[in-house]
N, C-alpha and C positions, 0 to 999 in steps of 0.2 A: 571342597574337603580341606579344612585347615590343618596345619601341622604345628605341633608344639616342639620347640627346640630348646632343650634344657642342657646346660653345661655347668659342671662343677670344676673349679680349679683349686689347686693347692699352690700357695705362694712359696717362693724360695725360702728355706729356713734361715739362710744367712742374713736376710733383711731384718733390720731393727723393727720394733713395733711402730715407730713413727714412719719409717719407710713403707711398711705394709699398709698403714692407713692412707698414705698418699697414693700408693699404687692402686688400692681398692677404689678410691675416689676417682682416679683417672680412668680406670676400666669402666666404672659406672657411667661417667660423663661421656666417654668415647662411644660405648655401645648404645646407650640410650639416645644419643644424638643421631643415630642412623635411621630412626623412624622418620619417615617423610623424605629420606634421601635414597634409601634402598627400596626399589619397587617390590611390593608384596610383603614387606615387613610391617605387620599390623600393630604389634605390641612388643615392647622390650623393657624388661625390668631387671635390674641387677641388684641383688640383695647383698649388702655388705655390712649390715648392722644386726645386732641381736644374736650373734653366733653363740651357741652354748658350748661348754667344754666337752660335751659328748660328740661334737662334730669332728670329722677328720678331713675337712676341706675348708677353704677360706672365703670363696666367692661363688655365687650362683647366678647364672643367667637364666631367666625364664622369658622366652620369647614365643610369639605366635606369628606364623606366616600363612599367607592365603592358600598355599598349595605345596605339594612336594616339589614342583618345578620352581616355585619361588624360593624354596630352601636351597636348591641347587644353585640358583642364580645369586642368592645372598652369599653363599660360600666363596664365590669368586668376584663379587662386586668390589671394585677398587677402594671404595670408602671403608668397607668392612675389612678388607685385607690390610689396609693402612692401620686401622685401629688394632687389629690382631698382631701385626708385626711390630708396632711401636709401644703399645700400652699393655699387652697381655703376654705374649710369648717370652719376652726378655725377663719377666718377673715370676714365671710359673714353672713348676716342676712336674705337675700332673694335670691332665685334663680328662674328664669323664663326660661322655655325651649320651643323651637319650633323645631320640627323635620319634614322634608317634603322631598318628592321625587322630584328630578329634572330630 
């Protein structure tokens, strides 16, 4: 039973547009690099381009894990925690999460 793990982030408003682009690219590279490193993480795509003005968030993570247990392990895996603590949390003000079984 696979799990979809979807996250939407809003970046800090005080960041310049140039800083936001750099932050988004760093988030994308950091999270997508976890496939093959974090057991059970099957797919990870970070969407940072094509955002329409009707959007109220800046970055979307669309990931697939092999099971609910793999999602729990992913949350505390040192490589994931390192990316979250250095590339995501310092630059975001809001996080919305939706996890569901597929």
